[in-house]
C-alpha positions as CSV (number, residue, x, y, z in Angstrom):
1,M,82.5,-55.4,43.2
2,N,79.9,-58.0,43.3
3,L,76.3,-57.2,42.3
4,R,73.5,-59.2,43.4
5,F,69.7,-59.0,42.8
6,N,67.1,-60.3,45.2
7,I,64.3,-61.9,43.1
8,T,62.5,-63.0,45.9
9,E,61.1,-59.7,46.9
10,H,57.4,-58.8,45.4
11,G,56.2,-55.4,44.7
12,S,58.2,-53.9,41.8
13,G,57.3,-54.6,38.2
14,F,54.0,-55.6,36.7
15,T,52.6,-59.3,36.3
16,L,51.3,-60.3,32.9
17,L,47.6,-60.2,33.8
18,E,48.0,-56.4,35.0
19,M,49.8,-55.4,31.8
20,M,47.0,-57.2,29.4
21,V,44.4,-55.3,31.7
22,V,45.9,-51.9,31.0
23,V,46.4,-52.8,27.2
24,A,42.8,-53.8,26.9
25,V,41.6,-50.4,28.7
26,I,43.7,-48.6,26.1
27,A,42.3,-50.3,23.2
28,I,38.7,-49.7,24.5
29,L,39.5,-45.9,25.0
30,S,40.9,-45.7,21.5
31,S,38.1,-47.5,19.7
32,I,35.7,-44.7,21.4
33,A,37.9,-41.8,20.4
34,I,39.1,-42.8,16.8
35,P,35.8,-42.4,15.0
36,S,35.3,-39.1,16.7
37,I,38.6,-37.8,15.7
38,Q,37.9,-39.2,12.0
39,G,34.5,-37.4,11.9
40,R,36.0,-34.0,13.0
41,I,38.8,-34.7,10.2
42,I,35.9,-35.2,7.7
43,V,34.0,-31.9,8.6
44,K,37.3,-30.2,8.5
45,Q,37.8,-31.5,4.6
46,I,34.1,-30.5,4.0
47,E,34.8,-27.1,5.4
48,A,37.9,-26.7,3.5
49,A,36.4,-27.6,0.3
50,L,33.1,-25.4,0.5
51,P,35.1,-22.3,-0.4
52,L,36.0,-23.6,-3.9
53,A,32.1,-23.1,-4.9
54,D,32.9,-19.3,-4.9
55,V,34.1,-19.3,-8.3
56,A,30.5,-20.4,-9.3
57,K,28.5,-18.2,-6.8
58,K,29.6,-15.0,-8.3
59,P,28.1,-15.5,-11.9
60,I,25.1,-17.1,-10.6
61,A,24.3,-14.2,-8.2
62,S,25.3,-11.5,-10.9
63,A,22.8,-13.5,-13.4
64,W,20.0,-13.2,-10.6
65,A,20.6,-9.8,-9.8
66,A,20.5,-8.7,-13.6
67,E,17.9,-10.7,-15.2
68,Q,16.3,-12.7,-12.3
69,E,17.4,-16.1,-13.9
70,L,19.5,-18.7,-12.5
71,L,22.2,-20.4,-14.6
72,A,21.7,-23.7,-16.1
73,D,25.2,-25.2,-16.2
74,N,29.0,-24.6,-16.0
75,L,28.8,-23.3,-19.6
76,S,26.4,-20.6,-19.1
77,A,28.1,-19.6,-15.9
78,G,31.3,-19.2,-17.9
79,L,33.1,-21.9,-16.0
80,P,35.2,-24.7,-17.1
81,A,33.9,-28.4,-17.2
82,P,32.8,-29.7,-13.8
83,D,35.9,-31.8,-13.6
84,K,38.4,-29.2,-14.1
85,I,37.4,-27.3,-10.9
86,V,39.4,-29.3,-8.3
87,N,41.3,-29.2,-5.0
88,N,42.7,-31.4,-2.5
89,F,39.4,-32.8,-1.5
90,V,37.1,-32.1,-4.4
91,S,37.1,-34.0,-7.8
92,A,34.3,-31.7,-9.5
93,V,32.0,-28.6,-9.1
94,S,29.0,-28.4,-11.3
95,V,26.4,-26.0,-11.7
96,Q,22.9,-27.2,-12.3
97,G,19.8,-24.8,-12.3
98,G,21.5,-22.4,-10.3
99,A,22.5,-25.2,-7.7
100,I,26.5,-26.0,-7.2
101,H,27.1,-29.5,-6.4
102,I,30.6,-30.2,-4.9
103,T,31.7,-33.8,-5.5
104,F,34.2,-35.0,-3.1
105,G,37.5,-37.0,-4.2
106,N,41.1,-36.6,-4.8
107,R,42.5,-36.9,-1.1
108,A,39.2,-36.9,0.5
109,Q,38.4,-39.5,3.2
110,S,37.0,-42.6,1.9
111,A,33.6,-42.0,3.9
112,I,32.9,-38.8,1.7
113,A,34.7,-39.9,-1.7
114,G,32.2,-39.6,-4.5
115,K,29.6,-38.0,-2.0
116,V,28.1,-34.8,-3.1
117,I,27.1,-31.5,-1.0
118,T,24.9,-29.1,-2.7
119,L,24.7,-25.2,-2.1
120,R,21.3,-23.8,-3.4
121,P,20.5,-20.0,-3.9
122,A,17.9,-18.6,-1.7
123,M,16.4,-15.1,-2.6
124,V,13.5,-13.0,-1.9
125,L,11.3,-13.7,-5.3
126,D,9.6,-10.1,-5.3
127,A,12.6,-8.0,-4.0
128,P,15.7,-9.0,-6.6
129,V,17.8,-6.3,-5.1
130,V,18.3,-8.4,-1.9
131,P,21.5,-10.6,-2.6
132,I,21.4,-14.1,-2.6
133,T,22.0,-16.3,0.4
134,W,23.5,-19.8,-0.2
135,V,21.8,-22.7,1.5
136,C,24.1,-25.6,2.2
137,G,23.2,-29.1,2.2
138,K,19.9,-30.0,3.9
139,A,19.6,-26.9,5.8
140,E,16.5,-24.7,5.1
141,A,16.2,-21.3,3.6
142,P,15.9,-18.1,5.9
143,N,12.6,-16.6,6.5
144,K,10.8,-15.0,3.6
145,M,13.4,-16.5,1.2
146,T,12.7,-19.1,-1.4
147,V,15.4,-21.7,-2.1
148,K,15.8,-22.8,-5.7
149,G,17.6,-26.0,-7.3
150,N,17.8,-29.3,-6.4
151,D,19.5,-30.6,-3.2
152,Q,21.6,-33.5,-4.3
153,T,23.5,-33.9,-0.9
154,T,24.7,-37.2,-0.2
155,V,27.3,-36.6,2.4
156,P,26.0,-38.4,5.5
157,D,24.3,-36.1,8.1
158,T,26.9,-36.9,10.8
159,F,29.7,-35.4,8.7
160,L,27.6,-32.2,7.7
161,P,29.0,-28.8,9.2
162,L,26.4,-27.6,11.3
163,D,25.5,-24.7,8.8
164,C,24.5,-27.6,6.4
165,R,22.3,-29.5,8.7
166,K,18.5,-29.5,9.1
167,L,17.8,-27.8,12.4
168,T,15.4,-29.9,14.5
169,R,13.4,-27.7,17.0
């Protein structure tokens, strides 16, 4: 059995130039897609971290309902030190004047590591029976509600979940 290959025919395979063009196109498409994917991962990490603030929301809301006062710090809220309230993406949760500040760390993406997002209480001042609403990041308080506490959010706006962004009209 004698096998022969005819190498004089053209039309099968790729030239080096064609292969380089394909690689260049793939590189351009991935350089466009990767930041978008990374941004979504960061937003998901922030959304996964926000429920950790629930541990502080309850005592703050209870104090407001009972005495119309906002708790000054973790100690007055009956919480452990800020660096003891952690999860995969959070390195600390602190209460300051009723506001809850979540500091990102541990396994959080480097773009948000060390950054803070704030949850501030909003209430109807002359109707304390109305429950507190929590305002995330740079978002505004609902109509007829007053937001309290300092917003210390340092997470870039592009990574904030939609509920935490200031609406532009």
